[in-house]
C-alpha positions, 0 to 999 in steps of 0.5 A: 770821839768815844772814849775808851772805857775799861769796865762793860756792863754787868761787871763787878766794880769798887768804889775807890773815890768820892763819898761812896769810898769810904765803906768800900762800895761794890756793886754790878754796873748796870749802865756805861756812857762811853762819850761822858766817860761815866758809869752808873753803878748799883747802890752807889752815888744815891741822889734824890729825885722829885717824881712828877705822878704822870697818869691819873692813880700814879703816885709822885714824890722823892725817889732815890736812885744811882747816879752816874759817877766818872769810870775812873772812880771805879776799879775792877774786881777780879771774880777769882781772887775778890780783890781791886785789879787793874786790867791787862789784856792777851791775844789767844792763839785763835786771835781773841784778845782776853781782859786780864788780872794783873794781880792773879792772872785770871781770864774774865 
């Protein structure tokens, strides 16, 4: 069963819980996984990976990469008021559904 997630790839979000919440980390959503209910945010939840060299001449070692986190731990940042906000929906006259900021009513 695929769950609905409130953020999309490319949205700017702020981490509201976890180890990155203390520094009020913001970043762009790089990847969304609705099946797991997780997102990958640029510069947040950094994990170390041990990488093995695959080709001759390529270097292995320890690499830092973004780890997945639950989507409930992030909140969308409104591009107009620059505040983390919940999302509302409005239906236009042509029947299109738009996402709306709950604080300033801006569409995005």
